[in-house]
C-alpha positions in Angstrom: 0.0 0.1 0.1 2.8 2.4 0.8 4.3 1.7 -2.6 1.1 2.8 -4.2 1.2 6.3 -2.7 4.7 6.5 -4.0 3.8 5.4 -7.3 3.6 7.6 -10.6 -0.1 6.5 -11.0 -1.1 7.7 -7.7 0.7 11.1 -8.5 -1.2 11.2 -11.8 -4.6 10.6 -10.1 -3.8 13.2 -7.4 -3.0 15.8 -10.0 -6.0 15.1 -11.9 -8.1 15.4 -8.9 -6.3 18.6 -7.7 -7.1 20.2 -11.2 -10.9 19.2 -11.1 -11.1 20.7 -7.5 -9.5 23.9 -8.6 -11.8 24.2 -11.6 -14.9 23.3 -9.5 -13.9 26.0 -6.8 -13.1 28.8 -9.6 -16.4 28.1 -11.3 -18.3 28.4 -8.0 -16.5 31.7 -7.2 -16.5 33.1 -10.7 -19.7 31.6 -12.4 -19.6 34.2 -15.1 -16.0 33.8 -16.0 -15.7 30.1 -17.0 -12.3 29.9 -18.7 -12.8 26.2 -19.5 -15.9 26.9 -21.7 -14.0 29.8 -23.2 -11.0 27.9 -24.0 -13.1 25.2 -25.5 -14.9 27.9 -27.4 -11.8 29.4 -28.7 -10.3 26.1 -29.7 -13.7 25.2 -31.5 -13.9 28.6 -33.3 -10.4 28.4 -34.6 -11.0 24.8 -35.7 -14.2 25.8 -37.7 -12.3 28.8 -39.2 -9.4 26.4 -40.4 -12.0 23.9 -41.7 -13.8 26.9 -43.5 -10.3 27.9 -45.0 -9.4 24.5 -46.2 -13.0 24.2 -47.9 -12.5 27.7 -49.4 -9.1 26.9 -50.7 -10.1 23.6 -52.1 -13.2 25.4 -53.9 -10.5 27.9 -55.4 -8.3 25.0 -56.6 -11.1 23.2 -58.0 -12.4 26.3 -59.8 -8.7 26.9 -61.1 -8.5 23.4 -62.3 -11.9 23.5 -64.2 -10.6 26.7 -65.9 -7.3 25.4 -66.7 -8.9 22.2 -68.1 -11.6 24.5 -70.0 -8.7 26.7 -71.4 -6.8 23.5 -72.5 -9.9 22.2 -74.2 -10.6 25.4 -76.0 -6.8 25.7 -77.0 -7.0 22.3 -78.5 -10.3 23.2 -80.3 -8.6 26.5 -81.7 -5.6 24.4 -82.7 -7.5 22.0 -84.5 -9.5 24.8 -86.3 -6.2 26.4 -87.2 -4.9 23.2 -88.8 -8.1 22.7 -90.7 -7.9 26.3 -92.1 -4.4 25.5 -93.0 -5.3 22.4 -94.9 -8.1 24.4 -96.7 -5.5 27.2 -97.8 -3.2 24.6 -99.0 -6.1 22.8 -100.8 -7.3 26.4 -102.4 -3.9 27.0 -103.7 -3.3 23.5 -105.2 -6.8 23.9 -106.6 -6.0 27.4 -108.0 -2.6 26.2 -109.5 -4.2 23.1 -111.0 -6.9 25.3 -112.5 -4.5 27.7 -113.9 -2.7 24.6 -115.4 -5.9 23.2 -116.8 -6.8 26.5 -118.4 -3.6 26.6 -120.2 -3.7 23.1 -121.2 -7.4 23.8 -122.4 -6.0 26.4 -124.8 -3.5 23.9 -126.2 -6.3 21.4 -126.5 -8.3 24.0 -128.4 -5.3 24.6 -130.7 -4.8 20.9 -131.3 -7.7 18.6 -130.0 -5.6 15.6 -130.7 -3.1 16.2 -127.7 -3.6 13.6 -124.9 -2.1 14.4 -121.3 -1.0 12.4 -118.4 -0.5 14.2 -115.2 2.5 13.5 -113.2 4.3 14.3 -109.9 7.9 14.9 -109.7 9.2 12.4 -107.1 12.9 13.1 -107.1 16.0 14.1 -108.9 17.5 11.6 -111.5 21.0 12.5 -110.9 23.3 15.0 -109.1 24.1 17.1 -112.3 23.0 20.7 -113.1 20.7 19.2 -115.9 17.8 19.0 -113.5 16.8 15.6 -114.7 14.1 14.2 -112.5 11.9 11.1 -111.9 7.9 11.1 -112.1 5.2 9.1 -110.6 3.9 7.7 -113.9 4.9 4.9 -116.2 4.0 2.4 -118.8 0.9 1.4 -117.0 -0.4 4.9 -117.5 0.3 5.1 -121.3 3.7 6.9 -121.2 6.6 5.7 -123.6 10.1 6.9 -124.2 10.2 10.1 -126.2 7.0 11.6 -124.8 7.2 15.4 -124.4 6.9 16.6 -120.7 5.6 20.0 -120.2 4.1 22.5 -117.4 1.5 25.3 -117.9 4.5 27.5 -118.7 6.2 25.4 -121.2 8.1 22.5 -122.7 10.8 21.1 -120.1 12.1 17.9 -121.5 11.1 14.3 -122.6 10.8 10.8 -121.2 14.1 8.9 -121.4 13.3 5.8 -119.5 10.0 4.1 -118.4 9.2 1.4 -115.8 5.6 0.2 -115.2 4.8 2.8 -112.5 7.5 5.7 -112.9 9.7 7.3 -115.6 12.8 9.4 -116.0 12.7 12.8 -117.6 15.8 14.5 -119.4 15.3 18.2 -119.3 16.2 20.7 -122.0 19.2 21.7 -119.8 20.9 18.5 -120.3 23.6 18.2 -123.0 22.0 14.7 -124.2 18.8 16.5 -125.1 18.3 17.3 -128.8 15.1 19.0 -129.8 14.2 20.6 -133.1 13.2 24.2 -132.3 12.2 27.4 -134.3 12.2 31.1 -133.7 8.5 32.1 -133.5 8.9 35.5 -135.2 12.2 35.0 -137.3 11.3 31.5 -138.3 15.0 30.5 -137.7 15.4 26.9 -136.9 18.0 25.1 -135.0 18.4 22.4 -132.2 17.9 22.9 -128.6 20.8 21.3 -126.7 21.9 21.8 -123.3 25.4 22.8 -122.1 27.0 22.2 -118.7 28.1 26.1 -118.4 24.6 27.4 -119.2 22.8 24.5 -117.1 24.4 25.9 -113.8 22.2 29.1 -114.4 19.2 27.2 -115.5 19.8 28.1 -119.2 20.0 26.2 -122.4 20.9 27.0 -126.1 19.6 26.8 -129.5 22.6 25.5 -131.6 23.2 25.6 -135.4 21.7 28.9 -136.2 23.0 30.7 -139.3 25.8 33.2 -139.2 23.5 36.1 -140.4 20.6 34.7 -138.0 17.6 37.0 -138.0 16.7 35.7 -134.5 16.1 38.6 -132.1 16.9 39.0 -128.3 13.6 38.4 -126.5 12.2 36.3 -129.2 10.4 33.1 -128.3 11.4 29.7 -129.0 9.1 26.7 -129.7 9.2 23.2 -130.7 9.4 22.8 -134.6 7.5 19.5 -134.5 8.6 18.0 -137.8 10.5 15.0 -136.5 7.4 13.4 -135.2 8.8 13.3 -131.7 6.9 16.3 -130.3 3.9 18.3 -131.1 4.8 21.7 -132.8 4.7 25.1 -131.2 5.2 24.0 -127.5 6.7 27.2 -126.2 10.0 26.8 -124.4 11.6 30.0 -123.6 13.2 33.3 -124.9 16.5 34.3 -126.5 18.7 36.2 -124.2 21.9 36.7 -126.6 23.5 35.1 -129.5 27.3 34.1 -129.8 29.6 31.9 -131.6 31.0 28.6 -130.3 34.8 28.5 -131.2 35.1 24.8 -129.9 32.3 23.4 -132.0 32.2 26.0 -134.8 28.6 27.2 -134.8 26.6 30.2 -133.8 23.8 29.6 -131.1 21.4 31.4 -129.2 21.2 31.4 -125.4 17.6 30.6 -124.3 16.1 31.4 -120.9 13.3 28.6 -120.3 9.8 30.0 -119.4 9.8 27.2 -116.8 12.4 27.1 -114.0 13.2 23.3 -114.7 15.0 22.8 -111.4 11.8 23.7 -109.3 9.3 21.8 -111.2 6.9 19.8 -108.9 4.1 18.6 -111.3 4.0 18.0 -115.0 2.0 16.8 -118.0 3.3 14.3 -120.4 2.0 14.3 -123.9 1.7 10.7 -124.7 -0.3 11.2 -128.0 -0.8 13.6 -130.6 -1.8 13.9 -134.4 1.1 12.6 -136.6 3.0 11.2 -133.8 5.9 9.3 -135.1 5.5 10.7 -138.4 8.2 12.9 -140.0 6.8 16.0 -141.5 8.2 16.8 -144.9 8.7 20.5 -145.5 7.8 22.1 -148.6 9.6 25.1 -150.4 6.6 27.2 -149.2 7.2 26.1 -145.7 10.8 27.0 -145.7 10.2 30.5 -147.2 7.9 31.6 -144.3 
């Protein structure tokens, strides 16, 4: 028993009883000033304020989260709309370009209704030279054959030199291997359009074998002659920028600037049929006098 009164448990019980007695006496003496009730009230009020603050902040965060989510959704919608408008813009300019091409080709068809075209897209360069030779995505399955003329709405750019089932190689008018019978539209001076390495670097070609007293003029348009049965006649090619003499090969020539920048071609038309294709035209004396 003596040990109990000395134990920590007894001391704790005694402390609690003492506190309760003090509280009891204090409440009896000062009934209107109950510090316990005030203490509990103080704690309760601050606890409630804390809970209210937490809920308030939670509401703010939830609102900000919803606003952020709405903003992201709206941004995604606007980005999608911008992408759609860009696609429509591309389609518009592609359609506009195609309409211009068809308009020019329709003019050619009116002049010669025997012309037959195959539209093709350039799919790559055929070699690393300055000639600008390129490959297209159409071949024998599309009715294309070696020797067919290749044009754009701006003019003649070359001819098909190799064909597979679904693709072809085009040799351009800048190539030294290209040989095309041509004529000055005004002067009626004829010659052979053949590329030259030094001119090809600048996107130019030349009309070789013109006469020493050539009447061809600077600025005159050059077109296909069409007498060899390879190409239709009067396919526009370019304009003369100057005339000169080749000391090495001993002939006069005219430098020709193509209407179409051959190295920037993206889409072409292959003329796979026309009237008198493969037939050599025999010129009369009246034709040569023109």
